[in-house]
C-alpha positions as CSV (number, residue, x, y, z in Angstrom):
1,M,15.0,24.2,26.3
2,K,16.0,22.2,23.4
3,H,14.6,19.3,25.0
4,F,11.1,21.1,25.9
5,I,10.5,22.5,22.5
6,A,10.9,18.9,21.7
7,V,8.6,18.0,24.1
8,L,6.3,20.3,23.3
9,L,6.1,19.9,19.0
10,L,5.7,16.2,20.1
11,I,2.6,16.9,22.4
12,R,0.9,18.8,19.7
13,S,1.6,17.0,16.9
14,V,-0.6,14.3,18.9
15,F,-2.9,16.1,19.9
16,S,-3.7,17.8,16.3
17,M,-4.9,14.0,14.9
18,E,-8.1,14.8,17.8
19,I,-11.8,15.0,15.9
20,T,-14.3,15.1,18.1
21,L,-18.1,13.8,17.3
22,D,-20.8,16.1,18.2
23,G,-24.5,17.3,18.0
24,D,-27.4,15.2,17.8
25,L,-25.4,12.9,20.4
26,H,-26.1,10.5,23.7
27,Q,-22.8,12.6,24.7
28,P,-19.8,13.3,22.5
29,L,-17.1,11.7,22.1
30,V,-13.2,12.7,20.4
31,I,-11.5,10.3,18.7
32,D,-7.1,10.7,19.4
33,G,-5.0,9.5,16.4
34,E,-4.1,6.3,17.8
35,S,-8.1,4.9,17.6
36,L,-8.5,6.1,14.2
37,R,-5.3,3.9,12.7
38,A,-6.9,0.9,14.8
39,M,-9.6,1.2,12.4
40,A,-10.7,-0.5,9.5
41,P,-8.0,1.6,7.0
42,T,-9.9,2.8,3.2
43,V,-7.4,3.5,0.7
44,L,-8.1,6.0,-2.3
45,E,-5.2,5.8,-4.7
46,K,-4.2,8.3,-7.5
47,L,-6.7,11.0,-5.9
48,P,-6.2,14.4,-7.5
49,V,-8.2,18.1,-5.7
50,V,-9.7,19.3,-8.0
51,C,-11.4,23.0,-7.7
52,K,-15.1,23.9,-9.5
53,S,-13.0,25.8,-12.1
54,G,-11.4,22.4,-12.6
55,E,-7.9,23.7,-11.9
56,E,-5.4,20.5,-10.3
57,K,-4.9,22.0,-6.7
58,V,-3.2,19.3,-5.6
59,A,-1.3,16.5,-7.8
60,P,-2.7,13.0,-7.6
61,S,-2.4,11.1,-4.0
62,R,-2.4,7.9,-2.5
63,Y,-5.2,8.7,1.2
64,K,-5.3,6.4,3.8
65,G,-7.9,6.9,6.7
66,V,-11.0,6.0,8.2
67,R,-14.7,6.1,6.2
68,L,-16.9,8.4,7.6
69,S,-19.6,6.2,8.2
70,L,-17.1,4.0,10.1
71,L,-16.2,6.8,12.7
72,L,-20.0,8.2,12.8
73,D,-20.8,4.3,14.0
74,Q,-18.5,4.9,17.0
75,A,-21.0,7.4,18.4
76,S,-24.8,7.0,19.8
77,F,-26.9,8.8,18.0
78,A,-30.0,10.4,19.9
79,T,-32.6,9.5,18.4
80,E,-34.7,6.5,18.2
81,S,-36.6,6.7,14.9
82,F,-35.2,5.2,12.2
83,K,-37.1,7.6,10.0
84,A,-35.1,10.6,12.0
85,Y,-32.0,9.3,9.9
86,N,-33.5,10.7,6.7
87,T,-33.1,13.9,7.2
88,M,-29.7,13.6,10.1
89,A,-27.0,16.3,8.5
90,V,-23.2,15.8,8.8
91,I,-21.0,18.8,9.0
92,V,-17.7,18.3,9.1
93,T,-15.9,21.4,10.5
94,A,-11.7,23.1,10.1
95,D,-9.3,24.8,12.4
96,D,-10.2,27.8,10.5
97,G,-14.6,27.1,10.1
98,Y,-14.5,26.0,6.6
99,R,-18.1,23.6,7.1
100,V,-18.9,21.2,4.8
101,M,-21.8,18.8,5.2
102,F,-23.4,15.2,3.6
103,S,-26.2,13.3,4.3
104,Y,-26.8,10.3,6.0
105,N,-28.0,8.6,3.1
106,E,-25.6,9.7,1.3
107,L,-22.8,8.2,3.8
108,Y,-24.4,5.1,4.3
109,N,-26.5,4.1,1.5
110,T,-24.2,5.5,-1.6
111,P,-21.2,4.9,-3.9
112,V,-20.0,8.0,-2.7
113,G,-20.3,7.1,1.1
114,D,-17.3,4.8,0.2
115,G,-14.9,6.9,-0.7
116,V,-15.9,9.8,2.0
117,I,-12.2,9.3,4.4
118,V,-10.6,10.7,7.1
119,A,-7.6,10.2,6.4
120,Y,-4.4,10.3,8.1
121,E,-1.5,9.3,5.6
122,K,-0.5,10.8,2.3
123,D,1.4,9.0,0.5
124,G,2.9,7.0,2.5
125,Q,3.9,9.3,4.8
126,A,1.7,10.8,8.4
127,L,-0.3,13.9,7.8
128,A,-0.2,16.3,10.7
129,S,-3.6,16.8,11.3
130,P,-6.8,14.9,9.8
131,V,-8.1,15.3,6.0
132,L,-11.7,14.8,4.9
133,L,-11.9,13.7,1.3
134,S,-14.6,12.7,-1.1
135,G,-13.0,10.4,-3.6
136,A,-16.2,9.8,-5.7
137,D,-17.1,13.7,-6.3
138,R,-16.5,14.9,-9.7
139,M,-15.0,18.2,-8.0
140,T,-12.3,16.2,-4.9
141,G,-12.0,20.4,-4.0
142,P,-15.2,22.0,-2.3
143,R,-15.5,19.3,-0.5
144,H,-11.9,19.2,0.9
145,V,-11.1,19.8,4.9
146,R,-7.8,20.1,6.2
147,D,-7.3,20.4,9.7
148,L,-10.8,18.2,10.6
149,R,-11.5,18.7,13.8
150,R,-14.9,18.2,14.4
151,V,-18.0,16.0,13.4
152,T,-21.4,17.2,14.0
153,V,-24.5,15.5,13.7
154,R,-27.4,17.1,13.4
155,F,-31.6,15.9,13.1
156,L,-33.0,18.5,10.8
157,K,-37.3,19.6,12.5
């Protein structure tokens, strides 16, 4: 029985690192933890999580992960118009329904995008589930997404 429970916990931890990319794509895509770790890593050093009031919620930590734009590059957007990218919204959703948004231009054409990562490691320790961080934000808490599960692309009309 103990072995059965251990196997279930292992399976749960492996699947909890899955991220679904969907929305205005030619087809949905699921990225697992192994694929995530195989991509070029980005490290955010000494990043605190600070809420809107200015209170530090998480002490400065070292996060390792993949730029969100690199994850999006794995998908095939459902548009042929370059102008449509100006209206692209990227909605990141957690297990509990918490959502944050980025624009295409913010992720690909500003320094902010360089610091938007899907982290799989904190202070050298593997995370149980992916976390999204926006390191260039003044207040990092509002766009801090724990237990990230879905990234949805929408072209606004």
